[in-house]
Backbone as CSV, one residue per row, in Angstrom:
resi,resn,N_x,N_y,N_z,CA_x,CA_y,CA_z,C_x,C_y,C_z
1,MET,-25.909,9.613,4.605,-25.161,9.803,5.683,-23.697,10.820,5.647
2,THR,-23.124,11.532,6.271,-21.899,12.098,5.941,-20.814,11.116,5.957
3,ALA,-20.185,11.008,4.504,-18.598,10.870,4.828,-17.827,11.176,5.761
4,ARG,-17.080,10.012,6.460,-15.896,10.450,7.123,-14.638,9.629,6.550
5,LEU,-13.524,9.626,7.458,-12.575,9.189,7.466,-12.549,7.925,8.326
6,ALA,-12.486,6.730,7.826,-12.764,5.888,8.889,-11.186,5.040,9.503
7,HIS,-9.715,5.107,8.308,-8.956,4.200,8.486,-8.140,5.526,7.664
8,ILE,-7.010,5.231,8.218,-5.573,5.773,7.935,-4.373,4.647,7.967
9,ARG,-4.189,4.114,6.695,-3.146,3.164,6.967,-1.253,3.487,6.507
10,ARG,-0.463,2.926,7.107,0.808,3.482,6.708,1.268,1.862,6.404
11,HIS,2.226,1.801,5.403,2.980,0.222,4.916,4.466,0.859,4.640
12,PRO,5.639,0.823,6.143,6.680,1.191,6.291,7.437,0.985,5.176
13,ILE,7.168,-0.376,5.227,8.211,-1.539,3.961,7.408,-2.179,3.088
14,LYS,7.835,-1.334,1.301,6.924,-1.366,0.353,6.325,-3.351,0.394
15,SER,5.073,-3.488,-0.101,4.519,-4.757,0.671,4.930,-5.618,1.177
16,ILE,5.086,-5.253,2.188,5.806,-6.109,3.616,5.046,-5.321,4.919
17,GLY,4.178,-5.757,5.071,2.988,-5.603,6.267,2.532,-3.913,5.937
18,GLY,2.308,-3.505,7.497,1.281,-2.239,7.355,1.020,-2.423,8.857
19,GLU,0.920,-0.630,9.094,-0.373,-0.515,10.697,-1.046,0.825,10.177
20,GLY,-1.716,0.628,11.162,-3.313,1.855,11.076,-2.811,2.767,12.359
21,LEU,-3.044,4.329,11.761,-2.901,5.439,12.598,-4.119,5.850,12.905
22,ASP,-3.838,7.042,14.079,-5.207,8.061,14.495,-5.420,9.099,13.631
23,ARG,-4.010,9.387,13.061,-3.657,11.060,12.734,-2.678,11.348,12.100
24,ILE,-2.273,12.094,11.416,-1.267,12.510,10.311,-1.222,13.556,10.158
25,THR,0.064,14.239,9.186,-0.198,15.526,9.016,0.430,15.326,7.364
26,LEU,-0.361,15.968,7.027,0.126,15.870,5.028,0.692,17.032,4.525
27,GLN,1.329,17.362,3.560,2.035,18.189,3.136,1.633,17.894,1.611
28,ALA,1.551,19.461,0.955,1.280,20.037,-0.461,1.775,18.945,-0.968
29,SER,1.797,18.273,-2.326,2.374,17.328,-3.284,3.688,16.581,-2.555
30,ARG,2.831,16.080,-1.767,3.680,14.820,-1.271,2.957,13.685,-0.930
31,ARG,4.142,12.686,-0.520,2.853,11.519,-0.351,2.572,11.202,1.260
32,LEU,2.027,10.608,1.508,1.705,10.129,3.034,3.520,9.625,3.610
33,PRO,3.381,10.517,4.767,4.804,10.585,5.495,4.916,9.400,6.378
34,GLY,6.281,8.882,5.258,6.414,7.241,5.879,5.963,6.093,5.225
35,ASP,5.124,6.493,4.812,4.248,5.151,3.643,5.723,4.732,2.651
36,ARG,5.986,3.506,2.827,7.061,2.611,1.460,8.080,3.763,1.875
37,GLU,8.456,3.729,2.970,9.532,4.293,2.880,10.830,3.286,2.494
38,TRP,10.413,2.316,2.858,11.945,1.517,2.288,11.093,-0.057,1.401
39,ALA,11.789,-0.594,0.573,11.685,-1.587,0.192,12.801,-2.497,-0.479
40,VAL,12.096,-3.702,-0.213,13.564,-4.925,-0.049,13.840,-4.717,-1.875
41,LEU,14.560,-4.650,-2.413,15.388,-4.871,-3.844,15.687,-6.520,-4.047
42,THR,15.554,-6.709,-5.531,15.669,-8.091,-6.275,17.363,-8.505,-6.482
43,GLU,17.720,-9.264,-6.942,18.436,-9.446,-7.806,18.531,-8.746,-9.327
44,SER,17.086,-8.952,-9.739,16.983,-8.194,-10.973,16.870,-6.735,-10.825
45,GLY,15.967,-6.029,-9.809,16.004,-4.751,-9.580,17.182,-4.108,-9.282
46,GLU,18.517,-4.722,-8.795,19.854,-4.258,-8.413,20.412,-3.890,-9.791
47,ARG,20.008,-3.970,-10.846,20.472,-3.788,-12.222,19.835,-2.947,-12.411
48,ASN,18.380,-2.631,-12.437,17.791,-1.091,-12.485,18.559,0.532,-11.461
49,ALA,18.801,-0.383,-10.020,19.471,0.233,-9.150,20.800,1.018,-9.392
50,ARG,21.971,0.236,-10.404,23.293,0.321,-10.365,23.290,1.641,-11.371
51,GLY,24.304,2.393,-10.928,24.447,3.448,-11.439,23.629,5.001,-11.483
52,SER,22.522,4.587,-10.500,21.198,5.569,-9.839,22.018,5.502,-8.155
53,GLU,22.887,5.419,-7.870,22.795,5.903,-6.595,23.929,6.223,-5.925
54,THR,23.274,7.549,-4.443,24.208,8.110,-3.851,24.320,7.800,-2.381
55,ASP,25.579,7.371,-1.895,25.740,7.015,-0.579,25.375,5.596,-0.352
56,GLY,24.740,4.233,-1.626,24.598,3.123,-1.505,23.510,3.071,-1.227
57,GLU,22.228,4.468,-1.629,21.088,4.589,-1.592,20.516,4.589,-3.349
58,PRO,19.150,4.106,-4.032,19.151,4.544,-4.729,18.841,6.278,-4.735
59,ASP,19.120,7.074,-5.651,18.433,8.507,-5.487,17.320,9.010,-6.305
60,ARG,16.843,7.797,-7.214,15.648,8.355,-7.745,14.819,7.158,-7.854
61,TRP,13.491,7.425,-8.121,12.556,6.718,-8.030,12.362,4.879,-9.222
62,LEU,12.421,4.444,-8.327,12.521,2.764,-9.809,11.053,2.029,-9.165
63,PRO,10.534,1.876,-10.893,9.300,0.880,-11.252,9.530,-0.095,-9.640
64,LYS,7.904,-0.590,-10.096,7.916,-1.938,-8.403,8.424,-2.719,-9.000
65,SER,8.956,-3.534,-10.514,9.292,-4.538,-10.778,10.400,-4.894,-10.001
66,CYS,11.231,-3.853,-9.232,12.808,-3.710,-8.962,12.542,-4.916,-7.699
67,PHE,11.229,-4.803,-7.112,11.132,-5.138,-5.132,10.180,-6.320,-5.472
68,LEU,10.689,-7.307,-4.178,9.709,-8.140,-3.953,8.778,-7.178,-3.358
69,ARG,7.362,-8.560,-4.211,5.705,-7.826,-3.943,4.852,-8.766,-3.960
70,GLY,3.502,-8.338,-3.620,3.108,-9.410,-3.425,2.324,-10.277,-4.181
71,VAL,2.436,-9.397,-5.934,1.880,-10.596,-6.959,2.782,-11.824,-7.418
72,ALA,4.131,-11.278,-6.920,5.165,-12.342,-7.100,5.340,-13.688,-5.891
73,SER,4.294,-13.294,-4.586,4.335,-13.968,-3.533,3.579,-13.959,-2.303
74,ALA,2.132,-15.022,-2.693,1.106,-14.447,-1.963,1.437,-14.647,-0.374
75,SER,2.693,-15.042,-0.310,2.779,-15.088,1.293,3.163,-13.769,2.110
76,LEU,3.490,-13.208,1.389,3.894,-12.053,1.546,2.709,-10.887,1.935
77,GLN,1.551,-10.994,1.248,0.306,-10.409,1.203,-0.047,-10.932,3.199
78,ALA,0.112,-11.531,3.237,0.101,-12.250,4.915,1.072,-11.485,5.760
79,ILE,1.754,-10.685,5.705,2.605,-10.295,6.998,1.796,-9.152,6.938
80,SER,2.122,-8.568,8.651,1.485,-7.317,8.810,2.024,-6.739,9.897
81,GLY,1.939,-5.125,10.443,2.663,-5.089,11.162,3.870,-3.947,10.771
82,GLY,4.476,-3.165,11.759,4.808,-1.979,11.719,5.658,-0.763,13.174
83,TRP,5.895,0.224,12.809,6.710,0.753,13.630,6.280,0.227,14.987
84,GLN,6.950,-0.382,16.100,6.729,-0.213,17.332,7.821,-0.301,18.475
85,ASP,8.081,1.202,18.956,9.385,1.580,19.906,10.678,1.660,19.375
86,GLY,10.430,2.202,17.890,11.573,2.657,16.917,12.315,1.611,16.652
87,ARG,11.777,0.531,16.446,11.953,-0.663,15.267,10.827,-1.021,14.865
88,ILE,10.621,-1.744,13.701,9.774,-2.701,12.697,9.131,-4.250,13.538
89,ALA,8.503,-4.097,13.627,7.564,-5.083,14.148,6.551,-6.259,13.157
90,LEU,7.176,-7.376,12.606,6.055,-8.263,11.568,5.802,-9.508,12.173
91,ARG,4.654,-9.514,11.612,3.975,-11.326,11.605,3.453,-11.926,10.486
92,GLN,4.260,-12.851,10.437,3.700,-14.084,9.629,2.950,-15.284,9.948
93,PRO,1.805,-15.972,9.101,1.815,-16.728,10.016,2.709,-17.983,10.204
94,THR,3.622,-18.461,8.641,4.335,-19.310,8.558,4.953,-18.770,9.313
95,ARG,6.086,-17.801,10.198,6.990,-17.300,9.970,7.045,-17.289,11.747
96,PRO,8.338,-17.391,12.396,8.229,-16.092,13.954,8.360,-15.116,13.835
97,ASP,8.139,-14.454,14.858,7.814,-12.669,14.633,9.288,-11.942,14.333
98,LEU,9.333,-11.190,13.875,10.407,-11.003,13.668,10.526,-8.822,14.237
99,THR,11.204,-8.963,14.352,11.822,-7.109,15.506,12.951,-6.720,15.193
100,PHE,13.118,-5.535,14.388,14.658,-4.951,14.078,14.225,-3.593,13.072
101,ASP,15.486,-3.071,13.449,15.938,-2.117,13.481,16.479,-2.025,11.844
102,PRO,15.152,-1.155,10.962,15.857,-1.076,9.881,17.090,-0.758,9.207
103,ALA,17.333,0.526,9.621,18.727,0.912,8.933,19.908,0.470,9.950
104,THR,19.822,-0.899,10.444,20.927,-1.665,11.216,20.884,-3.129,10.964
105,GLU,19.883,-3.384,11.072,19.770,-4.999,10.709,18.534,-5.115,9.829
106,ALA,18.859,-4.950,8.720,18.246,-5.334,7.067,18.370,-6.535,7.182
107,ASP,19.811,-6.693,7.441,20.027,-8.299,6.518,19.167,-9.445,8.103
108,ARG,18.914,-9.130,8.751,17.483,-10.130,9.730,16.321,-9.831,8.793
109,LEU,15.918,-8.715,7.888,14.859,-8.926,7.186,14.613,-9.742,6.164
110,ILE,15.815,-9.928,5.116,16.657,-10.462,4.103,16.560,-11.990,4.576
111,ASP,17.181,-12.421,5.562,17.039,-13.949,6.033,15.358,-14.308,5.902
112,TRP,14.964,-13.306,6.512,13.680,-13.657,7.408,11.966,-13.942,5.846
113,LEU,12.809,-13.447,5.127,11.610,-13.485,3.531,12.137,-14.696,3.052
114,ARG,13.263,-14.584,3.266,13.866,-15.947,2.030,12.581,-17.342,1.911
115,SER,12.522,-17.474,3.195,11.603,-18.812,2.887,9.709,-18.210,1.963
116,LEU,9.576,-17.302,1.962,8.525,-16.966,1.679,8.134,-16.181,0.079
117,TRP,9.535,-16.317,-0.559,10.070,-16.057,-1.253,9.794,-16.907,-2.927
118,PRO,9.287,-17.033,-3.533,9.831,-18.563,-4.502,11.002,-18.528,-4.690
119,PRO,11.313,-19.303,-5.055,12.925,-20.089,-5.076,13.322,-19.949,-6.535
120,ASP,12.292,-19.917,-7.734,12.541,-19.638,-8.699,12.560,-18.024,-9.222
121,ALA,12.294,-17.032,-8.560,12.113,-15.490,-8.508,13.916,-14.854,-8.472
122,PRO,13.731,-13.819,-9.118,15.061,-13.282,-8.404,14.997,-13.410,-7.200
123,ALA,16.345,-13.374,-6.152,16.086,-13.171,-4.825,16.271,-12.061,-4.321
124,PRO,15.793,-11.895,-2.688,15.793,-10.845,-2.489,17.273,-10.260,-2.119
125,THR,17.815,-9.477,-2.185,19.407,-8.800,-1.623,19.650,-7.763,-0.910
126,ARG,18.349,-6.763,-0.353,18.983,-6.081,0.413,17.534,-4.504,0.561
127,LEU,17.265,-3.952,1.612,16.779,-3.446,1.894,17.179,-1.750,1.999
128,VAL,16.280,-1.185,1.231,16.951,0.061,0.065,15.919,1.065,1.002
129,LYS,16.052,2.487,1.036,15.625,3.428,1.808,15.348,4.704,0.897
130,GLY,16.965,5.314,0.175,17.096,6.310,-0.927,16.235,7.435,-1.000
131,ALA,16.183,8.375,-2.022,15.557,9.725,-2.270,14.162,9.407,-2.598
132,ALA,13.376,8.559,-3.169,12.498,8.087,-3.477,11.279,7.418,-2.718
133,ILE,10.191,7.820,-2.277,8.973,7.009,-1.381,8.668,5.900,-2.579
134,TRP,8.873,4.457,-2.064,8.395,3.432,-3.514,7.189,3.022,-3.529
135,THR,6.615,3.971,-4.008,4.930,3.781,-4.124,4.864,2.945,-5.571
136,ASP,3.824,2.648,-6.071,3.830,1.981,-7.186,3.684,2.897,-8.628
137,VAL,3.200,4.532,-8.119,3.609,5.312,-9.503,4.329,6.497,-8.785
138,LYS,4.761,7.070,-9.738,6.053,7.878,-10.065,5.655,9.257,-8.896
139,TRP,4.297,9.864,-8.922,3.908,11.307,-8.467,3.142,11.140,-7.177
140,PRO,3.501,12.323,-6.770,3.331,11.854,-5.266,1.737,11.726,-4.753
141,TRP,1.440,10.759,-4.865,0.042,10.890,-4.660,-0.532,9.855,-3.986
142,ILE,-1.766,9.413,-3.376,-2.304,9.022,-2.156,-3.103,8.063,-2.509
143,SER,-2.944,7.705,-1.379,-4.776,5.984,-2.448,-5.575,6.532,-1.772
144,ILE,-6.681,6.540,-1.600,-8.231,6.653,-1.439,-9.109,5.664,-1.538
145,LEU,-9.511,4.958,-0.534,-10.645,3.675,-1.042,-11.592,4.233,-0.189
146,SER,-12.644,3.304,-0.743,-13.949,3.584,0.098,-14.572,2.435,0.771
147,LEU,-14.868,2.170,1.761,-15.385,1.066,2.664,-16.703,0.558,1.809
148,ASP,-17.789,1.084,1.396,-18.675,1.479,1.122,-18.818,0.744,0.129
149,SER,-18.068,1.159,-1.439,-17.156,-0.028,-2.412,-16.987,-1.535,-2.139
150,LEU,-15.884,-1.580,-0.997,-15.191,-2.673,-0.506,-16.801,-3.575,0.294
151,ALA,-17.800,-3.307,1.264,-18.694,-3.667,0.999,-19.391,-4.445,0.029
152,ALA,-19.786,-3.393,-1.293,-20.745,-3.717,-2.041,-19.989,-4.986,-3.015
153,LEU,-18.604,-4.540,-2.797,-18.016,-5.968,-3.450,-18.052,-6.917,-2.736
154,GLU,-17.755,-7.230,-1.445,-17.915,-8.227,-0.558,-19.411,-8.968,-0.441
155,ALA,-20.537,-8.156,-0.748,-21.473,-8.496,-0.584,-21.485,-9.678,-2.186
156,ARG,-21.362,-8.953,-3.291,-21.266,-10.174,-4.377,-20.323,-11.100,-4.495
157,VAL,-19.345,-10.969,-4.160,-18.743,-12.733,-3.751,-18.732,-13.325,-2.709
158,GLY,-19.572,-12.578,-1.735,-19.701,-13.958,-0.671,-18.914,-14.099,0.082
159,LYS,-18.199,-12.893,0.603,-17.059,-13.430,1.419,-16.368,-12.019,1.776
160,ASN,-15.755,-12.143,3.366,-15.350,-10.952,3.797,-13.470,-11.022,3.176
161,LEU,-13.381,-9.712,2.467,-12.128,-9.545,1.851,-11.226,-8.326,2.770
162,GLY,-11.674,-7.530,3.442,-10.850,-6.858,4.015,-10.447,-5.639,3.582
163,ILE,-9.743,-5.029,4.817,-8.967,-3.899,3.952,-7.557,-3.554,3.629
164,ALA,-6.992,-4.863,3.944,-5.381,-4.801,3.928,-4.620,-5.536,2.750
165,ARG,-5.655,-6.040,1.861,-5.245,-6.481,1.091,-5.165,-5.751,0.000
166,TRP,-5.876,-4.505,0.128,-5.711,-2.962,-0.844,-4.457,-2.466,-1.097
167,ARG,-4.064,-2.518,0.750,-2.755,-1.834,0.675,-3.518,0.195,0.301
168,GLY,-3.921,0.435,0.699,-4.623,1.997,0.984,-3.848,2.961,1.699
169,ASN,-4.163,3.685,1.651,-3.621,5.211,2.534,-4.958,5.433,3.283
170,LEU,-6.088,5.585,3.017,-7.102,6.596,3.462,-8.224,5.704,3.073
171,TRP,-8.954,5.391,3.973,-10.041,4.676,3.721,-11.618,5.994,3.918
172,VAL,-12.300,5.666,3.390,-13.757,6.531,3.265,-14.556,5.465,3.742
173,GLU,-15.542,6.241,4.369,-17.588,5.627,5.091,-18.174,6.589,4.858
174,GLY,-18.920,6.084,3.955,-20.572,7.240,3.236,-20.656,7.683,2.417
175,TRP,-19.368,6.807,1.286,-19.871,7.514,-0.239,-21.067,5.744,-0.703
176,GLU,-21.868,6.727,-1.559,-21.900,5.505,-2.502,-21.375,4.353,-3.267
177,PRO,-21.702,3.213,-3.106,-20.614,2.314,-3.966,-19.868,2.654,-4.950
178,PHE,-19.025,2.444,-4.794,-18.124,3.248,-6.103,-18.853,4.309,-7.043
179,ALA,-19.013,5.029,-6.034,-19.243,7.053,-6.368,-17.661,7.611,-6.437
180,GLU,-16.379,7.099,-5.856,-15.124,7.592,-6.252,-14.691,7.730,-7.614
181,ARG,-14.853,6.263,-8.416,-15.012,6.559,-9.646,-15.271,7.290,-10.779
182,ASP,-16.264,8.242,-9.893,-17.133,9.359,-11.074,-16.010,11.208,-10.218
183,MET,-14.940,10.930,-9.542,-14.500,11.517,-8.940,-13.650,12.186,-9.420
184,ILE,-13.198,11.458,-10.923,-11.319,11.966,-11.007,-11.619,13.490,-11.636
185,GLY,-10.165,14.457,-11.111,-10.630,15.666,-11.770,-11.143,16.762,-10.362
186,GLN,-12.296,16.142,-9.307,-12.663,16.764,-8.174,-11.789,16.552,-7.221
187,ILE,-12.019,17.821,-6.310,-11.224,18.197,-4.902,-11.723,17.430,-4.076
188,ILE,-11.476,17.204,-2.792,-12.477,17.015,-1.846,-11.483,16.753,-0.535
189,ARG,-12.589,17.275,0.363,-11.983,17.879,1.804,-11.652,16.782,3.079
190,ILE,-10.718,16.641,3.114,-10.651,16.224,4.957,-9.475,16.735,5.857
191,GLY,-11.198,17.029,6.925,-10.308,18.053,7.887,-10.123,19.428,7.076
192,GLU,-8.684,19.825,7.302,-8.069,21.115,7.248,-7.475,20.383,5.293
193,VAL,-7.669,19.328,4.658,-6.707,19.023,3.979,-7.601,18.940,2.493
194,GLU,-7.291,19.732,1.793,-7.450,19.537,0.097,-6.548,18.745,-0.986
195,LEU,-7.705,17.681,-1.231,-7.130,16.795,-2.583,-7.902,17.295,-3.744
196,ARG,-6.686,16.433,-4.652,-7.243,16.813,-5.682,-7.498,15.014,-6.404
197,ILE,-8.618,14.868,-6.835,-8.824,12.986,-7.464,-7.981,13.380,-8.472
198,THR,-6.644,11.812,-9.253,-6.355,12.547,-10.125,-6.756,11.383,-11.343
199,GLU,-7.034,9.757,-10.474,-6.961,8.381,-11.726,-7.269,7.624,-10.430
200,GLN,-7.967,6.429,-11.377,-8.597,5.424,-10.528,-6.953,4.202,-10.241
201,ILE,-7.405,3.569,-9.796,-5.803,2.202,-9.236,-6.174,1.555,-9.633
202,GLY,-5.493,0.773,-10.649,-5.722,-0.194,-11.392,-4.981,-1.595,-10.533
203,ARG,-5.828,-2.299,-10.642,-5.408,-3.830,-9.883,-4.137,-4.773,-10.337
204,CYS,-3.271,-5.422,-9.073,-2.588,-6.736,-10.103,-3.041,-7.872,-9.086
205,ASP,-2.837,-8.693,-9.355,-2.945,-10.360,-8.800,-2.546,-10.563,-7.387
206,ALA,-2.032,-9.213,-6.380,-1.597,-9.124,-5.558,-2.967,-9.492,-4.244
207,THR,-3.870,-8.729,-5.505,-5.291,-8.753,-3.927,-5.570,-9.815,-4.634
208,SER,-5.101,-10.728,-5.024,-6.224,-12.307,-5.078,-6.290,-13.023,-3.310
209,ALA,-5.065,-12.621,-2.637,-4.585,-13.312,-2.030,-5.345,-13.172,-0.738
210,ASP,-5.557,-13.952,-0.035,-5.832,-13.570,1.240,-4.877,-13.571,2.896
211,THR,-5.281,-11.893,3.318,-4.122,-11.202,3.941,-4.005,-11.801,5.262
212,GLN,-4.748,-13.251,5.212,-4.723,-13.989,6.852,-3.894,-15.354,6.861
213,SER,-4.465,-15.904,5.476,-3.288,-17.378,5.465,-2.089,-17.100,4.845
214,GLY,-2.034,-15.684,3.614,-1.287,-15.657,2.728,-1.472,-16.644,1.253
215,GLU,-2.317,-17.084,0.756,-2.909,-17.571,0.150,-3.816,-17.472,-0.728
216,ARG,-3.976,-17.507,-2.375,-4.796,-16.973,-2.939,-6.703,-17.935,-2.880
217,ASP,-7.048,-16.858,-2.657,-8.690,-17.240,-2.663,-9.414,-16.768,-3.618
218,LEU,-9.234,-16.178,-4.251,-10.141,-16.198,-5.854,-9.453,-15.202,-6.851
219,ASP,-9.696,-15.183,-8.168,-8.685,-14.388,-9.001,-9.674,-12.603,-8.995
220,MET,-9.027,-11.835,-8.329,-9.303,-10.419,-8.311,-9.839,-9.828,-9.308
221,ILE,-8.502,-10.242,-10.679,-8.546,-8.923,-11.366,-10.114,-9.813,-12.432
222,GLU,-10.421,-10.837,-12.533,-11.300,-11.496,-13.086,-12.850,-11.259,-12.608
223,THR,-12.699,-10.982,-10.796,-13.258,-10.980,-10.866,-14.131,-9.710,-10.433
224,LEU,-12.833,-8.911,-10.399,-13.934,-7.547,-10.608,-14.409,-7.032,-12.376
225,ASP,-13.240,-7.412,-13.318,-13.708,-7.125,-14.752,-15.035,-7.627,-14.917
226,GLN,-15.148,-9.100,-14.441,-16.797,-9.798,-14.404,-18.129,-9.118,-14.279
227,LEU,-17.244,-8.583,-12.959,-18.338,-7.255,-11.959,-18.964,-6.296,-12.619
228,TYR,-18.065,-5.753,-12.546,-17.909,-4.439,-13.035,-17.194,-3.703,-14.189
229,GLY,-16.827,-4.855,-14.885,-16.666,-4.357,-16.241,-15.004,-3.114,-16.177
230,ALA,-14.456,-3.115,-15.277,-13.110,-2.567,-15.366,-12.111,-3.745,-13.683
231,THR,-11.002,-3.349,-13.647,-10.111,-4.008,-12.784,-9.302,-3.005,-11.516
232,ASP,-9.929,-1.683,-11.931,-9.659,-0.589,-10.899,-10.705,-0.330,-9.844
233,PHE,-9.998,-0.468,-8.304,-10.484,-0.271,-7.012,-9.587,0.750,-6.430
234,GLY,-10.423,1.773,-6.137,-9.851,3.027,-5.426,-9.722,3.937,-6.539
235,ILE,-9.042,5.177,-5.976,-8.773,6.124,-6.425,-6.933,6.840,-5.982
236,TYR,-6.539,7.866,-6.744,-5.119,8.300,-6.401,-5.665,10.085,-6.078
237,ALA,-4.810,10.625,-5.356,-5.089,11.695,-5.017,-3.973,12.416,-4.969
238,GLU,-3.638,14.404,-5.155,-2.914,14.760,-5.053,-3.109,15.577,-3.704
239,VAL,-1.810,16.195,-2.753,-2.387,16.892,-1.830,-2.411,18.335,-2.056
240,ILE,-3.614,19.676,-2.101,-3.134,20.892,-2.555,-3.241,20.984,-1.442
241,THR,-3.784,20.839,-0.752,-3.760,22.094,0.554,-3.534,21.203,1.947
242,GLY,-2.140,21.095,2.122,-2.084,20.443,3.352,-2.672,20.614,4.997
243,GLY,-2.049,19.601,5.766,-3.079,19.853,7.002,-2.972,18.539,7.823
244,ASP,-3.950,18.787,9.317,-3.799,17.242,9.962,-5.255,16.897,9.374
245,ILE,-5.145,15.509,9.206,-6.446,14.352,9.328,-6.329,13.672,10.486
246,ALA,-7.484,13.125,10.802,-7.713,12.224,11.635,-9.289,11.656,12.167
247,ILE,-8.866,10.118,12.188,-9.952,9.441,12.126,-11.210,10.066,12.714
248,GLY,-12.801,10.129,11.722,-13.701,10.662,12.399,-13.599,12.193,11.085
249,ASN,-12.593,12.490,10.755,-12.857,13.822,9.942,-13.986,13.636,8.641
250,LYS,-14.473,14.556,8.562,-16.326,14.789,7.570,-15.087,14.780,6.300
251,VAL,-15.779,14.422,5.410,-15.118,13.838,3.939,-16.194,14.664,3.181
252,SER,-15.830,16.016,2.251,-16.448,16.438,1.707,-16.128,16.781,0.265
253,ALA,-17.022,16.976,-1.117,-16.511,16.815,-2.100,-16.742,18.876,-2.597
């Protein structure tokens, strides 16, 4: 089976929703455009952001501990949605739908999120954009995951896990299950784009939440460790040669 690009996923706000794309243009040494462009700071995150702002926005990359994340609230994992007619439209099964402009109506998002965030955790304060894209790693990498590895994992645990809980950028179909673990350092091609595989993606407990209900349905970290002796799932890659990619493109090593 020829490997192909099956999904392109973007998450405009870190840990809050996500959307599918048919195509996108990638640039060398850049992240996927518009992915994690925004993030919600917490009270503790404000302390890290202080002294590193220009015009009220952080001017450097900040670690994931500064922001709202699914690892601290499984309810966030059930948020879906993305850009719609120039605004962001979000859905969550326990909350009314929300459509807002992140540049001018961020307070509406903060209010909407309060009931989904643990009351004993540092509270959400504001939506920030800043100079960086708020991916978990500081480097300008894109995440790549395998539908075949996911199918193998689902067969072992006996349930559908879906792609949303992993919050990956590119999903490939047609690789041998977990073949991506042996690709570190290799160059792969998707359409006209070349990417160098950099490292495996270590997983956190956010992946233990069902993205339909927003409730934990298994201990994913323990499950990965017991089944495969490691807690990674997926790989990071750096764009070497930019260009356009689209669903259905051939993926070759």
